[in-house]
C-alpha distance (Angstrom), angle and dihedral (degrees) to the residues before:
residue distance angle dihedral
M1 . . .
E2 3.79 . .
L3 3.79 127.1 .
K4 3.79 113.1 -149.3
G5 3.79 130.3 -159.7
E6 3.79 134.5 163.3
K7 3.82 94.7 -92.0
V8 3.79 104.2 20.3
E9 3.73 142.7 38.5
L10 3.81 117.6 -156.3
V11 3.79 114.9 -149.9
P12 3.81 127.0 -180.0
Y13 3.81 113.1 -92.8
G14 3.80 102.5 -99.3
V15 3.79 138.2 -179.5
E16 3.81 88.9 -97.1
H17 3.83 90.5 63.3
V18 3.81 99.4 49.5
E19 3.80 99.1 88.3
T20 3.81 94.5 50.7
Y21 3.80 90.5 44.9
H22 3.81 90.3 49.8
N23 3.81 90.4 51.3
W24 3.81 90.6 51.0
M25 3.78 91.0 52.1
K26 3.80 92.2 55.3
S27 3.81 84.4 78.4
E28 3.79 108.7 98.6
S29 3.81 91.5 -156.7
L30 3.83 92.3 54.3
R31 3.81 91.0 47.8
E32 3.80 89.8 50.1
L33 3.81 94.1 48.3
T34 3.80 91.9 47.7
A35 3.83 96.9 37.8
T36 3.79 88.9 -125.1
E37 3.79 126.0 155.9
D38 3.79 122.2 -122.4
M39 3.81 107.9 -102.9
D40 3.78 135.0 177.5
L41 3.80 123.0 -123.0
E42 3.82 94.1 -95.9
E43 3.82 90.9 52.7
H44 3.82 89.2 51.6
R45 3.82 90.0 50.2
K46 3.81 90.9 51.2
L47 3.82 91.1 47.2
Q48 3.80 90.7 51.8
R49 3.83 91.0 50.7
D50 3.81 90.8 48.4
L51 3.81 91.9 49.5
T52 3.81 91.9 54.2
Q53 3.82 89.5 56.4
A54 3.82 96.6 46.0
T55 3.80 119.7 105.8
D56 3.82 96.3 -172.4
R57 3.79 97.6 57.3
C58 3.74 144.1 32.5
T59 3.78 133.6 -159.0
F60 3.77 124.1 -159.9
I61 3.78 130.7 -173.4
I62 3.79 112.5 -130.7
L63 3.79 112.5 -131.7
D64 3.81 117.4 -160.0
K65 3.81 105.5 -134.4
S66 3.82 91.9 -160.0
I67 3.82 91.7 65.9
P68 3.83 119.0 62.3
H69 3.81 116.1 -148.7
D70 3.80 135.2 -161.2
N71 3.82 98.9 -136.3
F72 3.80 98.9 34.7
K73 3.78 132.9 30.6
Y74 3.83 89.0 -105.3
A75 3.80 135.4 6.1
M76 3.79 119.2 -80.6
A77 3.81 109.6 -110.9
G78 3.80 104.6 171.6
D79 3.77 143.8 -59.2
I80 3.79 140.5 -89.1
N81 3.80 129.3 -157.4
L82 3.77 136.2 -163.6
F83 3.82 119.3 -162.8
V84 3.80 113.6 -170.0
S85 3.81 126.1 -156.9
Q86 3.79 140.5 161.7
E87 3.82 112.5 -112.5
E88 3.80 118.8 -156.4
D89 3.82 119.1 -147.9
E90 3.79 105.3 -156.5
S91 3.82 93.3 -173.3
N92 3.80 93.9 69.2
S93 3.83 102.2 14.7
S94 3.78 93.6 -114.4
S95 3.76 136.2 120.7
S96 3.76 137.4 -150.8
I97 3.77 136.5 -165.5
K98 3.79 113.1 -110.5
G99 3.79 125.5 -161.2
E100 3.79 118.1 -161.1
L101 3.79 113.3 -155.9
N102 3.80 126.7 -153.5
I103 3.78 122.9 178.5
M104 3.78 136.8 178.3
I105 3.78 130.1 -177.3
A106 3.79 98.0 -163.1
E107 3.79 100.6 175.4
D108 3.81 115.2 81.0
K109 3.83 91.5 -149.6
S110 3.82 89.8 58.7
R111 3.80 97.4 50.5
G112 3.80 123.7 103.1
K113 3.81 93.8 24.6
G114 3.80 98.9 102.9
L115 3.80 93.7 -105.3
A116 3.81 94.6 128.7
K117 3.80 93.0 50.9
E118 3.78 92.6 50.4
A119 3.83 92.6 44.2
I120 3.81 91.7 51.9
T121 3.81 91.4 48.4
L122 3.81 91.7 50.1
L123 3.81 93.1 47.8
M124 3.80 92.8 46.1
H125 3.81 89.8 53.3
Y126 3.82 89.2 48.7
G127 3.83 91.2 48.5
I128 3.80 92.6 51.2
H129 3.80 92.8 51.7
H130 3.82 101.6 33.7
Y131 3.83 102.1 35.7
K132 3.85 101.0 18.6
V133 3.84 90.4 -123.2
Q134 3.81 112.4 -170.3
I135 3.82 101.3 178.8
Y136 3.79 128.5 32.8
Q137 3.77 123.0 -155.1
A138 3.80 135.2 -175.8
K139 3.80 125.6 -167.3
I140 3.79 109.6 -157.2
A141 3.79 132.8 -177.0
L142 3.81 111.2 -104.1
S143 3.81 87.7 -125.9
N144 3.83 93.4 54.5
T145 3.80 99.3 88.3
P146 3.85 95.7 160.2
S147 3.81 90.9 57.4
Q148 3.81 91.8 46.8
K149 3.82 90.3 52.1
L150 3.80 90.4 47.7
F151 3.80 93.6 55.5
Q152 3.81 91.4 43.6
S153 3.82 89.1 53.3
L154 3.81 88.2 55.7
G155 3.80 91.3 55.3
F156 3.81 99.2 -97.0
S157 3.79 115.6 144.9
Q158 3.77 128.4 -151.1
D159 3.81 113.9 -99.7
S160 3.77 104.1 174.4
I161 3.77 148.2 -20.3
D162 3.79 120.5 -131.4
H163 3.79 107.5 -159.9
D164 3.82 92.1 -176.2
F165 3.82 91.3 61.1
E166 3.82 93.2 28.5
E167 3.78 93.0 -128.3
V168 3.76 139.4 122.4
T169 3.81 123.9 -143.5
Y170 3.80 122.6 -141.5
S171 3.79 126.4 -173.8
L172 3.78 141.4 -172.3
S173 3.79 128.1 -173.6
V174 3.78 119.4 -138.0
E175 3.81 86.9 -135.2
S176 3.83 90.2 62.1
L177 3.81 89.2 49.9
S178 3.80 89.8 56.2
K179 3.81 92.5 47.8
N180 3.81 92.2 50.0
K181 3.79 90.8 48.2
D182 3.82 91.3 52.9
N183 3.84 93.1 52.0
């Protein structure tokens, strides 16, 4: 399954992407911004295999449609993840489906082009229809101001700050998306 936009194409994270992804994650600054552990190539291969089997999450590679590539249709720019869970609300005995979003534009030449915004929008649409997500959430490193501004520009609002983990949590309900669309 591919998700296609004007600027990006999202393709499932496959074996053919692992080596490039592993090379991206050698960057200490990228690992810090994405709160990702340092892993060797075999650990990345195992993670990719595990992700293909998971039913509560999906990972897509973001392809930058402005840059042709020899091995892929377009150049790899980064990745985007959706982790889905059931959230219980004890106060009114109800539950909702939450989708946590993580995104990384790893390639410098692909930053600042609006790829992340379009990729998030495509994946949110996919999550609503495929997983019935009702609330989206993003946990972002306190030091990652560009990512915080990106989610704010999409209508996400700040929920909390966790100083122990040095991250801020943003959320957006699908219901508020519908209301904004109708206005």
